C-alpha positions in Angstrom: -23.4 1.7 -12.5 -22.5 -1.3 -10.4 -20.7 -0.8 -7.2 -19.8 -2.8 -4.1 -21.5 -1.0 -1.2 -21.8 -1.5 2.5 -24.8 -0.1 4.3 -23.8 -1.5 7.7 -20.5 -2.7 9.2 -19.8 -6.3 9.7 -18.6 -9.5 8.0 -18.4 -10.4 4.4 -22.2 -10.7 4.2 -22.5 -6.9 4.3 -20.8 -6.6 0.8 -23.6 -5.9 -1.6 -23.4 -5.2 -5.4 -25.8 -2.3 -6.0 -26.8 -0.1 -8.9 -26.0 3.5 -8.0 -25.7 6.8 -9.9 -22.5 7.4 -11.8 -20.5 10.0 -9.9 -20.0 13.5 -11.3 -16.4 14.8 -11.1 -15.8 18.1 -9.2 -13.8 20.9 -10.7 -10.5 19.3 -9.5 -11.5 15.7 -10.2 -11.4 13.2 -13.0 -14.0 10.5 -13.6 -12.4 7.1 -14.3 -13.9 4.0 -15.9 -12.5 1.4 -13.6 -10.8 -1.6 -15.1 -9.4 -3.0 -11.8 -9.2 -2.3 -8.1 -6.6 -3.6 -5.7 -7.7 -5.2 -2.5 -6.0 -4.0 0.7 -6.2 -5.2 4.3 -7.7 -1.8 5.2 -10.7 -2.6 3.0 -11.6 -5.4 5.5 -10.9 -3.2 8.4 -13.3 -0.5 7.1 -15.9 -3.1 6.3 -15.8 -4.2 9.9 -16.2 -0.7 11.2 -12.7 0.6 11.2 -10.2 1.1 14.0 -9.6 4.0 16.4 -7.8 5.9 13.6 -10.3 5.3 10.8 -13.6 5.2 12.6 -14.2 9.0 12.9 -14.0 9.3 9.1 -16.4 6.5 8.1 -20.0 7.3 7.1 -22.4 4.8 5.7 -23.3 3.9 3.0 -19.9 3.7 1.3 -18.1 2.1 -1.5 -14.9 0.2 -0.6 -11.6 0.2 -2.5 -8.6 2.5 -2.5 -6.6 1.4 -5.6 -7.8 2.0 -9.1 -6.7 1.7 -12.6 -8.7 2.6 -15.7 -9.4 5.1 -18.4 -10.3 8.8 -17.9 -14.0 9.3 -18.9 -14.4 12.9 -18.0 -12.4 15.7 -16.5 -13.3 18.6 -14.1 -13.1 22.1 -15.5 -9.9 22.9 -13.5 -8.0 19.7 -14.5 -5.3 20.4 -17.1 -3.0 17.3 -16.8 -5.4 14.7 -18.1 -7.7 14.2 -21.1 -10.5 11.8 -21.9 -9.0 8.4 -22.9 -5.9 8.6 -20.8 -4.9 5.3 -19.1 -4.4 6.2 -15.4 -3.9 4.7 -11.9 -4.1 6.1 -8.5 -5.8 6.4 -5.1 -9.6 7.4 -4.9 -10.8 9.8 -2.3 -10.8 8.3 1.1 -13.1 7.2 2.6 -16.4 6.4 0.8 -15.9 7.0 -2.9 -14.1 3.8 -3.5 -12.9 1.8 -6.5 -15.0 -1.4 -6.2 -17.2 0.2 -8.8 -17.5 0.6 -12.6 -16.7 4.3 -12.3 -15.0 6.4 -9.7 -14.5 10.2 -9.3 -11.3 11.3 -7.6 -8.9 14.1 -7.1 -6.8 14.5 -10.2 -3.6 15.0 -8.1 -4.0 11.5 -6.7 -3.7 9.9 -10.2 -1.0 9.6 -12.8 -0.5 8.0 -16.2 -0.4 4.2 -15.9 2.9 2.5 -16.7 2.8 1.4 -20.4 4.6 -1.9 -19.6 1.9 -3.4 -17.3 -1.7 -4.3 -17.5 -4.6 -2.6 -15.7 -4.8 -5.5 -13.3 -1.1 -5.0 -12.4 -1.4 -1.3 -12.2 -4.2 -1.5 -9.7 -1.9 -3.4 -7.4 0.5 -0.5 -7.1 -0.9 2.8 -5.7 -1.8 2.6 -2.0 0.8 0.1 -0.9 3.5 1.7 -3.0 2.7 5.2 -1.6 2.8 3.8 1.9 6.2 2.2 1.2 7.7 5.4 -0.4 6.3 7.7 2.2 7.6 5.5 5.0 11.2 5.0 3.9 11.8 8.3 2.0 9.5 11.0 3.5 9.8 9.7 7.1 12.9 7.6 7.0 15.0 10.0 4.8 16.6 7.0 3.3 19.6 7.9 1.1 21.9 6.1 -1.3 24.5 4.0 0.6 22.4 3.8 3.8 21.4 0.4 5.3 17.7 -0.3 5.7 16.0 -3.2 7.4 12.5 -4.0 6.1 10.4 -6.3 8.2 7.7 -8.1 6.3 9.6 -7.6 3.1 7.6 -10.1 1.1 4.3 -8.4 1.8 2.5 -5.9 -0.5 4.1 -2.9 1.2 7.4 -4.5 2.0 8.1 -5.8 -1.4 7.7 -2.3 -2.9 9.9 -0.9 -0.1 12.7 -3.4 -1.0 12.6 -2.4 -4.7 12.3 1.4 -4.1 15.2 1.3 -1.6 17.3 -0.6 -4.2 16.3 1.9 -6.9 17.6 4.7 -4.7 20.9 2.9 -4.1 20.4 1.8 -0.5 21.7 -1.5 1.0 18.6 -3.5 1.7 18.1 -6.2 4.3 14.7 -7.9 4.2 13.0 -10.3 6.6 10.6 -13.0 5.4 9.6 -16.6 6.0 11.6 -19.5 4.7 9.4 -20.0 1.6 9.9 -16.3 0.6 13.7 -16.3 0.5 14.1 -16.7 -3.2 11.3 -14.2 -3.9 13.2 -11.6 -1.8 16.4 -12.3 -3.8 14.5 -11.7 -7.0 13.3 -8.4 -5.6 16.9 -7.4 -5.1 17.4 -7.7 -1.4 21.1 -7.6 -0.6 20.7 -9.6 2.6 17.8 -11.8 3.7 16.8 -12.9 7.3 14.6 -15.8 7.8 12.5 -14.8 10.8 11.5 -18.4 11.4 15.1 -19.6 11.9 17.2 -16.5 12.6 17.2 -13.8 15.2 17.8 -10.5 13.5 18.7 -8.7 16.7 21.8 -10.9 16.9 22.8 -10.4 13.3 22.3 -6.7 12.6 23.7 -3.5 14.1 24.2 0.2 13.1 21.2 0.2 10.8 20.1 3.6 9.5 16.4 2.9 9.0 14.1 0.1 10.2 10.7 -0.1 8.5 8.0 -2.2 10.2 6.0 -3.2 7.1 5.0 -6.4 8.8 1.5 -6.7 10.1 2.8 -8.3 13.3 1.8 -6.0 16.2 4.3 -6.7 19.0 6.1 -4.1 21.1 8.7 -6.7 22.2 9.6 -7.1 18.6 9.9 -3.3 18.3 12.4 -3.3 21.2 14.6 -5.7 19.1 14.2 -3.4 16.1 15.3 -0.3 18.1 18.4 -2.3 19.3 19.7 -2.8 15.8 19.5 0.9 14.9 22.6 3.2 14.9 22.6 6.2 17.2 20.4 8.8 15.4 18.6 6.1 13.3 14.9 6.1 12.4 12.2 3.5 13.1 9.1 3.7 11.1 5.9 1.7 11.5 3.0 1.4 9.1 0.8 0.0 12.0 -0.7 3.3 13.1 -3.4 1.5 15.1 -0.8 0.0 17.5 1.0 2.6 19.5 4.5 2.3 21.2 4.3 1.2 24.8 6.4 2.9 27.5 9.3 0.4 27.1 9.6 1.2 23.4 9.4 4.9 24.0 12.2 4.6 26.6 14.3 2.5 24.3 13.9 5.1 21.5 15.0 7.9 23.8 17.9 6.0 25.3 19.2 5.1 21.8 18.6 8.6 20.5 16.5 7.3 17.6 13.3 8.6 16.1 10.2 6.4 16.3 7.6 7.5 13.7 4.2 6.3 12.4 3.0 6.9 8.9 -0.1 8.9 9.7 -1.0 10.0 6.2 0.0 9.4 2.6 1.4 12.5 0.8 2.7 13.6 -2.6 0.6 11.1 -4.5 1.2 12.5 -7.9 5.0 12.9 -7.4 5.4 9.3 -6.2 3.0 7.8 -8.8 5.0 9.4 -11.6 8.2 8.0 -10.0 6.6 4.5 -9.8 5.6 4.8 -13.5 9.2 5.6 -14.4 10.7 2.8 -12.3 8.2 0.2 -13.6 8.7 1.1 -17.2 12.5 1.1 -16.7 12.3 -2.4 -15.3 13.6 -1.4 -11.8 10.3 -2.3 -10.1 8.2 -5.4 -10.7 4.6 -5.8 -9.7 3.4 -9.0 -8.1 -0.2 -9.9 -8.2 -1.9 -12.9 -6.6 -5.4 -14.0 -7.5 -7.7 -12.0 -9.7 -11.5 -12.0 -8.9 -14.5 -10.7 -10.7 -16.5 -7.9 -9.0 -19.2 -10.5 -8.1 -16.6 -12.5 -6.2 -15.8 -9.7 -3.8 -16.8 -11.7 -0.7 -14.5 -14.6 -1.7 -11.7 -12.1 -2.3 -12.1 -10.6 1.2 -12.1 -14.1 2.7 -8.7 -14.7 1.0 -7.4 -11.3 2.1 -8.3 -12.0 5.7 -6.1 -15.1 5.8 -3.0 -13.0 5.3 -1.2 -15.9 3.8 -0.4 -15.0 0.2 2.2 -13.5 -2.0 1.1 -10.7 -4.3 -1.8 -8.3 -4.4 -5.4 -9.6 -4.7 -7.3 -7.8 -7.6 -10.9 -7.1 -8.4 -11.2 -7.1 -12.2 -14.1 -4.7 -12.9 -13.7 -4.6 -16.7 -11.7 -7.0 -18.8 -8.8 -5.5 -20.8 -9.1 -6.1 -24.5 
């Protein structure tokens, strides 16, 4: 089968399409014929050798990609919730057995039936970023109906899901984004929108229950502002695990009696994927994809990903849908 492999860490030139053996699913795994794979910023981070958090887990050679949609080709002997021919989406085993490939074997409990109302390309845009969003605001943030959540980077891949999930749960959602993304955030359902280019959120917000740093901006001075808008006992969550709190942020958290948490790991994949399927098929959550690339265009796709200036998920289309 064809797969995008890296045999060394580095720039886009290390991305190689190779012929490798089709994986064999373990007892608790399924083998998926991949139709599409989402492209995430972490793919480029891994390609470059990872960060302090990821580096200990990386072993060459490896196949990139941690979002997959496709059709079940084979099931492990202990798998009971899928059958051959099921249309599924989910998160491959991390790291190494990635979805930039024609087939991927992965834990069955990290996949769910694909929403019927969307394509394979759209489905591949969901798993990783959506699970990050849900784990952050619900598992860590304990967000409840009626609470107020401020989502920074609300128009990004993670943030746009967080906005929609929070609304689906009945929260009051405030999102920050650039001037050009204001209407997009309204379409996602944000109750209030802050233009970070022209407005100072720390002057406009107060008594927020949960702040979610979904933005890729790594700035502890901005975090101090975020802490200031939380209510006493509130929760600040960051998806930027590679950028720790400095002493000033730690002191501010303690003084304000708020929790500061990092999303260290994604959990409850199957539970959340089933919930996403329900929300998507009910029309409560929309999937936004950007450009679609063929597997052979993977270097071009990574180049676009590294600019960081886009709306919607970039997709590698491995097999065209009929």
